[in-house]
C-alpha positions in Angstrom: 17.6 28.4 14.9 18.5 24.7 15.6 18.8 24.2 11.7 21.6 26.8 11.6 23.2 25.0 14.7 23.0 21.6 12.9 24.8 23.1 9.7 27.8 24.7 12.0 28.2 21.3 13.4 27.4 19.1 10.4 28.5 21.4 7.3 27.4 19.1 4.7 23.8 18.4 6.1 21.7 18.6 3.0 20.3 21.9 2.8 17.0 20.5 1.3 16.4 18.8 4.5 16.4 22.2 6.5 12.7 22.0 6.4 12.6 19.3 9.1 13.6 22.0 11.5 10.6 24.3 10.7 6.9 23.8 11.6 4.6 21.9 9.3 2.3 19.1 10.2 3.4 16.8 7.5 7.0 16.6 6.3 7.6 15.0 3.2 10.8 13.9 1.5 10.8 11.7 -1.6 13.3 10.8 -4.1 15.4 8.0 -5.7 18.6 6.2 -3.9 21.2 8.0 -2.2 19.2 10.9 -1.2 20.1 10.8 2.2 16.5 10.7 3.3 16.6 8.2 6.0 19.9 9.4 7.4 18.8 12.9 7.5 15.4 12.2 9.2 17.4 9.8 11.9 20.0 12.8 12.7 17.3 15.4 12.6 15.1 13.7 15.1 18.1 12.8 17.4 19.3 16.4 17.6 15.6 17.8 18.1 15.4 15.0 20.9 18.5 16.6 22.8 16.6 20.2 22.9 13.2 18.8 23.8 11.7 15.8 25.8 10.2 14.3 22.5 8.1 10.9 22.2 8.7 9.6 18.8 7.1 6.8 17.1 9.1 5.1 14.2 6.5 3.2 12.1 6.5 1.3 8.6 3.7 -0.6 7.1 5.3 -3.7 8.1 7.6 -4.8 11.1 7.9 -8.2 11.9 10.8 -7.4 14.3 12.9 -4.6 15.6 15.1 -5.6 12.9 12.9 -4.4 10.4 12.5 -0.9 12.1 15.1 2.1 11.8 16.1 1.0 15.6 19.6 0.1 14.0 20.1 3.3 11.9 19.5 5.5 14.9 21.6 3.6 17.1 24.6 3.9 14.8 23.8 7.7 14.1 23.8 8.0 18.0 27.5 6.6 18.0 28.6 8.4 14.9 27.3 11.9 16.4 28.5 11.0 19.8 25.2 11.2 21.7 25.8 8.2 24.0 25.4 10.7 26.8 22.0 11.8 25.6 20.5 8.4 24.8 20.1 4.8 26.0 19.7 2.5 23.6 17.6 -0.7 24.5 16.7 -3.9 22.6 13.1 -2.7 21.4 13.5 1.3 22.6 15.7 4.0 22.5 15.3 6.6 25.4 16.5 10.0 26.5 16.1 11.5 29.8 12.3 12.5 29.3 11.5 11.3 25.8 11.8 7.9 23.7 11.7 6.4 20.5 9.3 3.8 19.9 8.7 1.4 16.8 5.8 -0.4 15.4 4.5 -1.9 12.2 1.2 -0.3 10.9 -0.2 -3.4 8.9 -2.8 -5.0 11.2 -3.3 -2.4 13.7 -6.5 -1.1 14.8 -7.6 2.5 16.2 -7.5 0.6 19.9 -4.2 -0.7 19.4 -2.5 2.3 18.4 -4.4 4.4 21.0 -1.4 4.2 23.2 0.7 6.6 20.6 -1.8 9.4 20.5 0.3 11.7 23.0 3.3 11.5 20.7 5.0 14.6 19.3 6.4 12.9 16.1 5.6 10.1 13.7 8.4 9.1 11.2 7.0 6.7 8.7 9.8 5.2 6.7 9.6 3.3 3.3 6.3 4.9 3.4 5.6 4.0 -0.3 4.5 0.8 1.2 1.8 2.2 3.5 -1.8 1.5 2.6 -5.1 3.7 2.9 -6.4 1.8 5.8 -3.1 2.2 7.8 -3.0 6.0 7.1 -6.7 6.4 8.0 -5.8 4.8 11.5 -2.5 6.3 12.0 -3.4 10.0 11.2 -6.2 10.8 13.7 -3.9 8.9 16.2 -1.3 11.3 16.0 -3.4 14.0 17.5 -1.2 16.0 20.1 -1.2 19.7 19.7 1.5 20.5 17.4 2.4 17.1 16.6 4.0 16.4 13.3 4.2 13.5 10.7 7.3 13.0 8.9 7.2 10.8 5.8 10.2 9.3 3.8 9.6 7.3 0.6 11.0 6.0 -2.6 8.3 6.4 -5.2 7.2 3.3 -7.0 3.8 3.8 -8.4 1.7 7.0 -9.1 -1.4 5.0 -7.8 0.1 4.2 -4.4 -1.8 5.6 -1.4 1.2 7.4 0.1 1.9 8.9 -3.2 -1.6 10.1 -4.2 -2.1 11.6 -0.6 0.9 13.3 0.3 3.0 14.0 -3.3 0.5 14.2 -6.0 -2.3 16.0 -3.6 -0.4 17.2 -0.5 -2.6 18.6 2.6 -2.2 22.2 2.9 -0.2 21.6 5.9 2.4 19.9 4.3 5.9 20.6 3.0 7.0 18.3 0.2 10.5 18.0 -0.9 12.2 16.0 -3.8 15.8 15.0 -2.8 17.8 12.8 -4.8 21.6 11.7 -5.3 22.7 15.4 -6.5 21.7 16.7 -3.1 24.0 14.3 -1.2 27.1 16.0 0.0 28.5 12.6 0.9 27.7 10.8 -2.6 30.5 8.3 -2.9 32.9 6.8 -5.8 30.9 3.5 -5.1 27.5 5.0 -5.5 28.8 7.1 -8.5 29.9 4.0 -10.5 26.6 2.2 -9.4 24.8 5.1 -11.1 27.0 5.1 -14.2 26.8 1.3 -14.6 22.9 1.2 -14.8 23.1 3.9 -17.3 25.5 2.1 -19.5 23.3 -1.0 -19.5 20.1 1.3 -20.3 22.4 2.6 -23.3 22.9 -1.2 -24.5 19.4 -2.0 -24.0 19.9 -4.3 -21.2 17.8 -2.3 -18.8 15.0 0.2 -19.5 15.2 4.0 -19.1 12.3 3.4 -16.6 14.4 1.5 -14.3 17.1 4.2 -14.1 14.5 6.9 -14.0 12.9 5.3 -10.8 16.0 3.9 -8.9 18.2 6.9 -9.2 15.7 9.9 -10.1 12.7 8.9 -8.0 10.5 8.8 -10.7 7.4 6.6 -10.6 7.3 3.5 -12.7 4.2 2.0 -14.4 4.3 -1.3 -13.0 6.7 -3.2 -11.0 9.5 -5.1 -13.0 8.6 -8.6 -13.5 4.7 -8.2 -12.7 2.7 -10.8 -14.5 0.3 -8.6 -15.9 2.7 -5.9 -16.9 1.9 -5.5 -20.7 -1.9 -5.4 -20.1 -1.7 -2.8 -17.0 0.6 -0.5 -19.2 -2.0 -0.6 -22.1 -4.8 0.0 -19.6 -3.0 3.1 -18.0 -2.0 4.4 -21.5 -5.7 4.2 -22.7 -6.7 6.1 -19.4 -8.6 3.3 -18.2 -7.3 3.9 -14.6 -9.8 6.7 -13.9 -12.7 8.0 -12.0 -15.6 5.3 -12.6 -18.8 6.5 -11.0 -21.3 4.0 -9.5 -24.1 3.4 -12.1 -27.6 3.2 -10.2 -28.8 1.4 -13.4 -26.4 -1.4 -13.0 -26.1 -4.1 -10.5 -22.9 -4.3 -8.1 -21.6 -7.9 -7.9 -18.8 -8.7 -5.3 -15.9 -11.3 -5.9 -14.2 -12.4 -2.9 -10.7 -13.6 -2.0 -11.2 -15.2 1.4 -8.8 -15.0 4.3 -8.2 -14.4 7.9 -4.6 -13.6 8.9 -4.0 -13.2 5.2 -6.1 -10.3 3.7 -9.6 -10.6 2.5 -10.2 -8.7 -0.5 -13.6 -7.8 -2.1 -13.9 -6.3 -5.5 -17.1 -4.4 -6.4 -17.7 -4.8 -10.2 -20.4 -3.4 -12.5 -21.0 -4.5 -16.1 -21.9 -2.6 -19.0 -22.1 -4.4 -22.1 -19.0 -6.1 -22.5 -17.1 -3.6 -20.1 -16.1 -4.6 -17.0 -16.1 -1.7 -14.2 -14.4 -2.1 -11.0 -15.6 0.9 -8.9 -14.7 -0.1 -5.4 -12.3 -2.6 -3.2 -11.8 -3.6 0.2 -8.8 -5.1 1.6 -8.4 -6.0 5.2 -7.7 -8.8 7.6 -8.7 -10.5 11.0 -12.4 -10.0 10.5 -15.0 -12.5 10.3 -17.3 -12.6 7.0 -20.4 -11.2 8.8 -18.2 -8.0 9.8 -17.6 -7.1 6.2 -21.5 -7.1 5.4 -23.0 -5.5 8.6 -22.4 -1.8 9.4 -19.2 -1.3 11.8 -18.1 2.1 12.7 -14.7 2.8 11.8 -14.3 0.0 9.3 -15.2 -0.7 5.4 -18.3 -2.8 5.0 -21.0 -3.5 2.5 -23.8 -2.0 4.5 -22.5 1.5 4.3 -22.5 1.2 0.4 -25.8 1.9 -1.0 -25.4 0.0 -4.1 -28.0 -2.0 -6.0 -26.7 -5.6 -5.0 -26.3 -8.2 -7.6 -24.3 -11.6 -6.6 -21.4 -12.4 -4.1 -19.1 -14.7 -6.0 -16.9 -16.7 -3.6 -13.9 -18.8 -4.4 -14.2 -22.7 -4.6 -13.2 -23.1 -0.9 -16.2 -20.8 -0.1 -17.9 -24.2 0.9 -15.6 -25.1 3.2 -17.1 -25.4 6.7 -15.3 -24.1 9.8 -14.3 -26.6 12.3 -15.5 -24.2 15.1 -19.1 -23.1 13.6 -19.8 -26.0 11.1 -20.6 -23.0 8.6 -19.0 -22.3 5.4 -18.7 -18.4 4.0 -21.5 -19.3 1.8 -23.5 -20.3 4.7 -22.9 -17.0 6.6 -23.6 -14.8 3.4 -26.8 -16.5 2.4 -28.1 -16.4 6.2 -27.7 -12.6 5.9 -29.6 -12.6 2.7 -27.0 -12.4 0.1 -27.3 -14.1 -3.3 -24.1 -16.2 -3.3 -22.5 -18.1 -6.3 -19.4 -20.3 -5.9 -16.7 -19.5 -8.8 -15.4 -22.5 -10.8 -11.9 -23.7 -10.1 -10.0 -23.5 -13.4 -6.6 -23.6 -11.9 -4.3 -20.8 -11.5 -2.7 -20.6 -14.7 -5.8 -20.8 -16.7 -7.0 -18.1 -14.4 -4.2 -15.8 -15.3 -4.7 -16.3 -19.1 -8.6 -15.5 -18.4 -7.4 -12.4 -16.6 -5.1 -11.0 -19.4 -7.8 -11.1 -21.8 -10.3 -9.2 -19.3 -7.7 -6.8 -18.6 -8.3 -5.5 -22.2 -12.1 -4.6 -21.2 -11.6 -3.6 -17.7 -11.9 0.1 -16.4 -10.5 0.6 -12.7 -11.6 3.6 -10.5 -8.4 5.3 -9.5 -9.4 6.4 -6.2 -11.4 3.8 -4.7 -9.6 1.0 -6.5 -6.4 2.2 -7.1 -5.1 -0.3 -4.2 -6.1 -3.2 -6.7 -4.4 -1.8 -9.4 -1.1 -1.5 -7.3 -1.7 -5.5 -6.3 -2.1 -6.2 -9.9 1.1 -4.3 -10.7 3.2 -6.0 -8.1 1.6 -9.6 -8.8 5.0 -11.5 -9.5 6.1 -15.2 -9.9 8.7 -17.1 -7.8 12.1 -17.3 -9.4 13.9 -20.5 -9.1 17.2 -19.7 -7.7 19.4 -22.5 -9.3 17.7 -22.2 -12.8 16.4 -18.3 -12.5 13.1 -19.7 -14.2 9.8 -18.2 -13.4 7.6 -20.4 -11.3 4.1 -20.0 -9.8 2.9 -16.8 -8.4 4.3 -15.5 -5.2 1.7 -15.8 -2.3 2.4 -12.7 -0.7 0.5 -9.6 0.1 -0.4 -8.6 -3.6 -1.5 -12.1 -4.3 -5.0 -11.7 -2.7 -6.3 -8.9 -4.5 -4.9 -10.4 -7.8 -6.3 -13.9 -6.9 -9.8 -11.8 -6.5 -9.3 -10.3 -9.9 -8.5 -14.0 -11.4 -11.8 -15.0 -9.9 -13.7 -12.1 -11.7 -12.1 -13.1 -15.1 -13.9 -16.4 -14.5 -17.3 -15.2 -14.0 -17.2 -12.1 -15.8 -19.3 -13.3 -18.5 -22.1 -14.5 -16.3 -22.4 -11.0 -14.9 -25.8 -9.7 -15.3 -27.9 -6.9 -14.5 -31.2 -8.5 -14.7 -33.2 -9.6 -11.4 -33.6 -13.4 -10.7 -37.4 -12.8 -10.3 -37.7 -11.4 -13.8 -35.3 -14.0 -15.3 -37.7 -16.8 -13.8 -40.7 -15.2 -15.3 -39.3 -14.9 -18.8 -38.2 -18.6 -18.4 -42.0 -19.7 -17.3 -43.5 -17.9 -20.5 -41.1 -19.8 -22.8 
C-alpha cells in the first residue's frame, strides 16, 4: 500500500492521516493548531501524484492572489521531499508529467466559471471553516469525475459554520472524519510546546478564557468569535436555545430586510413576527446579481419566487432610493415595478442601530439551518482597532458586516412589522 510506503520513507508521518490513502469521497481532517493537517495533506497529494497522473484543485473561500493559496506550501514540500524531478513549479500552477495542481478561490464563482474543473480527480479545500453554503453547493457537483475525492482541512470556529455542520457534525455516509491535534504531531517543537503552555498559564491567571485555549489548541468550537460586537447577546441567545429550527408559519407574513450590494454581498433576511417575538426563518447572501434577479425565479440561484411565503413588506436601507447612473432607477423603483410592497428603513446611525440590535436580540429566534449563516456573520461582527491606541472604533467593513447591517436595519423597523393586510387596515381606518 502507498500509505505503508510513505510510512517507511517518512517514519513519523502522522498515523491519523493514513486515511488519506484510502478510498473515500470526502476526507476531512479537523482540529486545533499544530495538528499537521495542511502539511500532511500537501505531502500526501504530492506522493499520490507521483504514482498517478492526477489533476488536483486546491481551493479556499477567498483567494485574491496565488499568495493566498497553498502554492508555497506545496513548493516547499517538493523541495524538502526532493521531488523536483517529478514536479515543475510555475508561477500559478504546479505540473507533473501528466498531472497538475491548480489553485482558485470559491467566493464569487458560478457553476459556469467552475465548469473547467469538472474533470479533476481531487479537490483540496484548505481553511474550509470559512467556506459558505453557496460555495459548497457549486463546488460539490463540479467535482464529478468517477472516483473523484474532496479533501477538507479545517480549524473549527463556530458549530454553526456551514462546513462544520455539513462535514463534521453531520458528515455524509461516504466521508471519513478525523480529529487531529498537537498530540498527534510527531514534530511538535519546543517552540510550539512553550506557546501552548503560555496560553494555559494565561488562562489560569484569568487573562484569557478557557474557550480560547480549547479552540486554538484542542480544536473545539467557540460560541462566538473574540471581540464580537454582539458577543454577550449571542451567547445568551444560544444558551436559551433560540438558535433552533424555526418553521415557516403560513398565518404570519414574511417581511424581507435588505442590505444592498453588488461587488459586496447583497443580504436578505426573511422575518416573521409573532407578538413581540422576531423569527428569522431564512436568509440569502450573494453578490454580482441585479435586484430583479433576486425576485424572479433563477435556476441554480436563491430567489424569492421559489419561496412560497405569504409576503409582507420589503424594507430597504436609506440608499434604496438612490438612482443608478445607467438605468436612472433605484432599488425601490425596481422592486415596486415587480409588484413588491416597499418601505425605506429610517437612518438612525450605526451606533444607535447597534444599540437597537442588542435589545432586539433578546427577543429574536434564528433558524439554525436556513439562517445559520446570519448567526455566523453576527458572531464575527467586530470593530476596527486603532493600532496606536488599541481602542475599538467603528465596525469593520468586511464580509461579516453586510448580514450584520441587515440585522441592524431589522432592529430599526421590528416594531413596525405587522401581519395585517393593507386593504383591511385601510378599511378599519375608513370606519373610524
